[in-house]
KOLVOVO-12965 format. One record per residue (C-alpha): residue in three letters; x, y, z. Coordinates in steps of 0.25 Angstrom, whole numbers. Layout:
BEGIN
+-----+-------+-------+-------+
! res !    px !    py !    pz !
+-----+-------+-------+-------+
! ala !     X !     Y !     Z !
...
+-----+-------+-------+-------+
END
This chain:
BEGIN
+-----+-------+-------+-------+
! res !    px !    py !    pz !
+-----+-------+-------+-------+
! met !    90 !   497 !   200 !
! ala !    93 !   506 !   188 !
! asp !    86 !   518 !   194 !
! gln !    95 !   517 !   206 !
! lys !   108 !   518 !   199 !
! arg !   116 !   531 !   198 !
! asp !   117 !   538 !   185 !
! tyr !   130 !   533 !   178 !
! tyr !   135 !   547 !   175 !
! glu !   133 !   551 !   190 !
! val !   141 !   538 !   194 !
! leu !   153 !   542 !   185 !
! gly !   152 !   557 !   188 !
! ile !   151 !   561 !   174 !
! asp !   142 !   570 !   165 !
! lys !   132 !   563 !   155 !
! asn !   140 !   569 !   144 !
! ala !   153 !   564 !   149 !
! asp !   162 !   558 !   138 !
! asp !   169 !   544 !   138 !
! thr !   182 !   551 !   144 !
! ala !   175 !   557 !   155 !
! leu !   167 !   544 !   158 !
! lys !   179 !   536 !   158 !
! lys !   187 !   545 !   167 !
! ala !   175 !   546 !   177 !
! tyr !   175 !   531 !   177 !
! arg !   190 !   529 !   179 !
! val !   189 !   538 !   192 !
! leu !   177 !   531 !   198 !
! ala !   181 !   517 !   194 !
! lys !   194 !   518 !   201 !
! lys !   188 !   525 !   213 !
! tyr !   178 !   514 !   216 !
! his !   185 !   502 !   211 !
! pro !   185 !   490 !   221 !
! asp !   200 !   489 !   221 !
! met !   201 !   503 !   226 !
! asn !   190 !   502 !   236 !
! pro !   191 !   487 !   242 !
! gly !   178 !   483 !   250 !
! asp !   171 !   496 !   247 !
! lys !   157 !   492 !   242 !
! glu !   153 !   507 !   239 !
! ala !   165 !   509 !   230 !
! glu !   162 !   495 !   224 !
! ala !   147 !   499 !   221 !
! lys !   152 !   513 !   215 !
! phe !   162 !   505 !   206 !
! lys !   151 !   497 !   200 !
! glu !   143 !   509 !   198 !
! val !   154 !   516 !   191 !
! asn !   157 !   504 !   182 !
! glu !   142 !   503 !   179 !
! ala !   141 !   518 !   175 !
! tyr !   153 !   517 !   166 !
! ala !   149 !   504 !   160 !
! val !   137 !   511 !   154 !
! leu !   142 !   525 !   151 !
! ser !   155 !   520 !   144 !
! asp !   146 !   512 !   134 !
! pro !   140 !   522 !   124 !
! asp !   128 !   513 !   122 !
! lys !   125 !   511 !   137 !
! arg !   127 !   526 !   140 !
! ala !   117 !   530 !   129 !
! lys !   107 !   521 !   135 !
! tyr !   110 !   525 !   149 !
! asp !   109 !   540 !   145 !
! arg !    95 !   537 !   139 !
! tyr !    89 !   527 !   148 !
! gly !    97 !   528 !   161 !
! his !   100 !   515 !   169 !
! ala !    89 !   508 !   162 !
! gly !    96 !   509 !   149 !
! val !   108 !   501 !   153 !
! asp !   104 !   492 !   165 !
! gly !   109 !   478 !   163 !
! asn !   121 !   483 !   155 !
! ala !   129 !   491 !   165 !
! gly !   130 !   482 !   177 !
! ala !   143 !   476 !   182 !
! gly !   141 !   464 !   174 !
! gly !   142 !   473 !   161 !
! phe !   156 !   478 !   164 !
! asp !   167 !   474 !   154 !
! phe !   181 !   474 !   160 !
! ser !   187 !   466 !   148 !
! gly !   190 !   477 !   138 !
! gly !   190 !   492 !   136 !
! gly !   180 !   500 !   145 !
! phe !   182 !   496 !   160 !
! gly !   195 !   489 !   157 !
! asp !   202 !   501 !   151 !
! ile !   198 !   510 !   162 !
! phe !   201 !   501 !   173 !
! gly !   214 !   498 !   167 !
! asp !   217 !   513 !   167 !
! ile !   212 !   515 !   181 !
! phe !   219 !   502 !   188 !
! gly !   231 !   500 !   178 !
! gly !   225 !   488 !   170 !
! met !   218 !   481 !   182 !
! phe !   205 !   478 !   174 !
! gly !   212 !   474 !   161 !
! gly !   218 !   482 !   150 !
! gly !   228 !   493 !   153 !
! gly !   240 !   485 !   148 !
! asn !   254 !   486 !   155 !
! arg !   255 !   501 !   158 !
! arg !   268 !   499 !   165 !
! asn !   275 !   496 !   152 !
! ala !   268 !   507 !   144 !
! pro !   277 !   518 !   140 !
! met !   278 !   529 !   151 !
! glu !   283 !   543 !   149 !
! gly !   293 !   547 !   159 !
! asp !   290 !   558 !   169 !
! asp !   294 !   572 !   168 !
! val !   306 !   577 !   176 !
! leu !   305 !   591 !   183 !
! ala !   317 !   600 !   184 !
! arg !   319 !   614 !   189 !
! val !   328 !   625 !   184 !
! ser !   330 !   640 !   189 !
! val !   333 !   651 !   179 !
! ser !   336 !   666 !   181 !
! phe !   326 !   676 !   176 !
! glu !   335 !   679 !   164 !
! glu !   337 !   665 !   160 !
! ala !   322 !   663 !   160 !
! ala !   320 !   675 !   152 !
! phe !   330 !   672 !   141 !
! gly !   331 !   657 !   142 !
! cys !   343 !   649 !   146 !
! lys !   348 !   634 !   146 !
! lys !   349 !   627 !   160 !
! asp !   355 !   613 !   163 !
! ile !   343 !   606 !   170 !
! ser !   347 !   594 !   180 !
! phe !   336 !   584 !   183 !
! asn !   334 !   569 !   186 !
! arg !   326 !   560 !   176 !
! ile !   324 !   545 !   175 !
! glu !   331 !   538 !   163 !
! lys !   332 !   524 !   158 !
! cys !   343 !   517 !   165 !
! ser !   355 !   517 !   156 !
! glu !   360 !   503 !   161 !
! cys !   348 !   495 !   158 !
! gln !   341 !   505 !   147 !
! gly !   329 !   505 !   155 !
! ser !   326 !   490 !   156 !
! gly !   329 !   489 !   171 !
! ala !   337 !   476 !   169 !
! glu !   352 !   475 !   171 !
! lys !   361 !   475 !   159 !
! gly !   361 !   462 !   152 !
! thr !   347 !   458 !   157 !
! lys !   333 !   462 !   153 !
! ala !   319 !   463 !   160 !
! glu !   311 !   450 !   158 !
! thr !   296 !   449 !   155 !
! cys !   288 !   447 !   167 !
! ser !   283 !   433 !   168 !
! ala !   271 !   437 !   177 !
! cys !   265 !   446 !   167 !
! his !   272 !   442 !   154 !
! gly !   277 !   456 !   152 !
! thr !   263 !   463 !   153 !
! gly !   265 !   469 !   166 !
! gln !   251 !   465 !   171 !
! val !   245 !   452 !   176 !
! arg !   230 !   448 !   175 !
! val !   223 !   443 !   188 !
! thr !   209 !   439 !   191 !
! gln !   202 !   448 !   201 !
! lys !   189 !   447 !   208 !
! thr !   182 !   460 !   208 !
! met !   168 !   465 !   211 !
! leu !   165 !   463 !   196 !
! gly !   169 !   448 !   196 !
! met !   182 !   441 !   192 !
! met !   191 !   450 !   183 !
! gln !   204 !   448 !   177 !
! thr !   213 !   460 !   179 !
! gln !   227 !   465 !   177 !
! lys !   237 !   470 !   187 !
! thr !   252 !   474 !   186 !
! cys !   261 !   463 !   187 !
! asp !   268 !   462 !   200 !
! ala !   280 !   454 !   195 !
! cys !   285 !   465 !   185 !
! arg !   277 !   477 !   191 !
! gly !   270 !   479 !   177 !
! thr !   283 !   480 !   169 !
! gly !   282 !   467 !   162 !
! lys !   297 !   465 !   165 !
! ile !   305 !   458 !   176 !
! ile !   319 !   463 !   178 !
! lys !   328 !   452 !   185 !
! asn !   341 !   460 !   184 !
! pro !   338 !   475 !   187 !
! cys !   347 !   486 !   182 !
! lys !   356 !   491 !   193 !
! asn !   356 !   505 !   188 !
! cys !   341 !   507 !   188 !
! arg !   337 !   496 !   198 !
! gly !   329 !   490 !   187 !
! thr !   320 !   502 !   184 !
! gly !   326 !   505 !   171 !
! tyr !   327 !   520 !   174 !
! val !   336 !   529 !   182 !
! arg !   336 !   543 !   187 !
! val !   347 !   552 !   181 !
! lys !   351 !   566 !   183 !
! lys !   351 !   574 !   170 !
! thr !   355 !   588 !   166 !
! leu !   349 !   595 !   154 !
! ser !   351 !   608 !   147 !
! val !   338 !   615 !   145 !
! thr !   334 !   628 !   138 !
! ile !   326 !   637 !   147 !
! pro !   317 !   645 !   137 !
! glu !   317 !   661 !   138 !
! gly !   305 !   667 !   145 !
! ile !   303 !   655 !   154 !
! ser !   295 !   659 !   167 !
! asn !   297 !   654 !   181 !
! gly !   290 !   640 !   183 !
! met !   289 !   636 !   169 !
! arg !   293 !   622 !   165 !
! ile !   302 !   617 !   153 !
! ser !   300 !   603 !   148 !
! val !   311 !   595 !   141 !
! arg !   305 !   584 !   134 !
! ala !   309 !   569 !   137 !
! gln !   320 !   573 !   148 !
! gly !   311 !   568 !   159 !
! asp !   311 !   554 !   165 !
! ala !   312 !   542 !   155 !
! gly !   299 !   536 !   150 !
! arg !   297 !   521 !   152 !
! asn !   293 !   510 !   142 !
! gly !   296 !   519 !   130 !
! gly !   289 !   531 !   136 !
! gly !   295 !   545 !   134 !
! ala !   303 !   553 !   144 !
! gly !   297 !   564 !   152 !
! asp !   301 !   578 !   151 !
! leu !   310 !   587 !   159 !
! val !   302 !   598 !   165 !
! ile !   310 !   610 !   170 !
! gln !   303 !   620 !   179 !
! val !   310 !   634 !   178 !
! ala !   312 !   643 !   190 !
! val !   315 !   658 !   186 !
! arg !   323 !   666 !   196 !
! glu !   318 !   680 !   200 !
! his !   324 !   692 !   194 !
! lys !   329 !   704 !   202 !
! ile !   321 !   714 !   193 !
! phe !   311 !   707 !   184 !
! thr !   299 !   698 !   186 !
! arg !   291 !   692 !   175 !
! asp !   276 !   693 !   170 !
! gly !   275 !   683 !   159 !
! asp !   285 !   688 !   149 !
! asn !   286 !   702 !   154 !
! leu !   297 !   707 !   164 !
! leu !   293 !   716 !   175 !
! cys !   302 !   725 !   184 !
! glu !   301 !   737 !   192 !
! ile !   311 !   749 !   190 !
! pro !   312 !   760 !   201 !
! ile !   313 !   775 !   196 !
! ser !   316 !   788 !   203 !
! phe !   305 !   798 !   205 !
! pro !   312 !   808 !   195 !
! glu !   313 !   797 !   185 !
! ala !   298 !   794 !   187 !
! ala !   294 !   809 !   187 !
! leu !   303 !   814 !   175 !
! gly !   304 !   801 !   167 !
! ala !   317 !   794 !   164 !
! glu !   324 !   784 !   156 !
! ile !   326 !   772 !   165 !
! ser !   334 !   759 !   163 !
! val !   325 !   747 !   163 !
! pro !   331 !   733 !   165 !
! thr !   327 !   721 !   156 !
! leu !   332 !   707 !   156 !
! glu !   342 !   710 !   144 !
! asp !   346 !   725 !   147 !
! asn !   342 !   738 !   152 !
! val !   332 !   747 !   144 !
! lys !   330 !   762 !   144 !
! tyr !   316 !   766 !   147 !
! thr !   310 !   780 !   148 !
! ile !   299 !   782 !   159 !
! pro !   290 !   794 !   157 !
! glu !   290 !   806 !   167 !
! gly !   279 !   804 !   178 !
! thr !   281 !   789 !   179 !
! gln !   274 !   783 !   191 !
! thr !   279 !   772 !   200 !
! gly !   273 !   759 !   195 !
! thr !   272 !   763 !   181 !
! lys !   275 !   751 !   171 !
! phe !   283 !   751 !   158 !
! arg !   285 !   741 !   148 !
! leu !   297 !   737 !   139 !
! lys !   292 !   728 !   128 !
! gly !   299 !   715 !   125 !
! lys !   309 !   716 !   137 !
! gly !   302 !   705 !   144 !
! val !   304 !   690 !   143 !
! ser !   302 !   681 !   131 !
! asn !   290 !   672 !   131 !
! val !   294 !   658 !   134 !
! asn !   285 !   652 !   123 !
! asn !   288 !   663 !   113 !
! pro !   302 !   669 !   115 !
! lys !   299 !   680 !   104 !
! tyr !   290 !   687 !   113 !
! lys !   295 !   694 !   125 !
! gly !   288 !   701 !   136 !
! asp !   290 !   715 !   141 !
! leu !   297 !   722 !   153 !
! ile !   288 !   729 !   162 !
! phe !   294 !   738 !   172 !
! thr !   288 !   746 !   183 !
! val !   294 !   759 !   188 !
! leu !   294 !   762 !   203 !
! val !   297 !   776 !   207 !
! glu !   306 !   776 !   218 !
! val !   305 !   787 !   229 !
! pro !   318 !   792 !   235 !
! lys !   321 !   790 !   249 !
! asn !   330 !   797 !   259 !
! leu !   329 !   811 !   252 !
! ser !   339 !   822 !   256 !
! asp !   333 !   835 !   261 !
! lys !   337 !   841 !   248 !
! glu !   329 !   830 !   240 !
! lys !   317 !   832 !   249 !
! lys !   317 !   847 !   247 !
! leu !   317 !   845 !   232 !
! leu !   306 !   835 !   232 !
! arg !   297 !   844 !   241 !
! asp !   300 !   856 !   231 !
! phe !   296 !   846 !   220 !
! ala !   284 !   842 !   227 !
! glu !   280 !   857 !   229 !
! val !   282 !   860 !   214 !
! cys !   274 !   848 !   210 !
! gly !   262 !   850 !   219 !
! glu !   252 !   839 !   221 !
! asn !   247 !   840 !   206 !
! arg !   258 !   832 !   201 !
! tyr !   254 !   820 !   208 !
! leu !   241 !   816 !   201 !
! lys !   239 !   802 !   207 !
! lys !   241 !   808 !   221 !
! lys !   231 !   820 !   218 !
! ser !   221 !   810 !   212 !
! phe !   222 !   801 !   224 !
! phe !   219 !   812 !   234 !
! glu !   208 !   817 !   226 !
! arg !   201 !   804 !   226 !
! lys !   203 !   803 !   241 !
! lys !   196 !   816 !   243 !
! lys !   184 !   812 !   234 !
+-----+-------+-------+-------+
END
């Protein structure tokens, strides 16, 4: 009965405003999940498969969908049963061809369609300075190329692949199959040629009839200045060879940057810590600040506290996407307290402390005043 049927949108798990793309995507998933070939002997799956097909048959047709949206099941009864399915052309045929590789017609011989080659991953380690300023590196990697002996045909020199007599070069054969929907003519991959449409009677010894071999290559690659640890560089068309006229994949190089003894990076900025003595912090001093290129003189003011940060503009690392822009060098001063003082040094410090009194140490004074409150 119509009123016992589930809502078609609910069956497909989509919203009533779903477009054709969302509708088709939902149907692909459910049709594959409940297809009888995927669930042999499962009556529940078979019933759900029929339900899913019925829902799609209505909602994929603009006129039927409009009637269903207005009148519900009453508006489409008699048009949506299993007898109303059409597996001969677009609609179901195209979708099932996508899901099951041409099983329900259409789809063509995809094995002979142009296929792009896979990307090849390589790794390279560079120093901190090489990453900052850029460099050239020789990268060794393995990739798949057309066999030089047979030029990719897979056949021994002087011979060639022959058209498969079983599928006449299409790579697929038609079979009649009994299904829950009746007798249907379907397509499957040709067993004789495994879908290639060709038979190789005399395989090439170099590639064993595959037409492709794995070779080791070395390529000089430019590492751009400013690259960071973990970034990747792609070199176009240096990956595995494509098939049937498809383009080659890319060589993808993952860069590992070794740590520096002094510097760390924060984006394009360089960070480092510089120890200074107590007199330098108290009186101010001109100190030497290291950079990746040279040492720079910098005057710190008197009364500098430990942990204070200073910035040198443009002394960082070039931006990998815009080399004209450079980050800054940010250094943090750490006031070092001397150890193992002599008696004379201790006496001088005590005299100094007595002269200064507690009023010189503003943070200490403020802390204990807050504590009292």
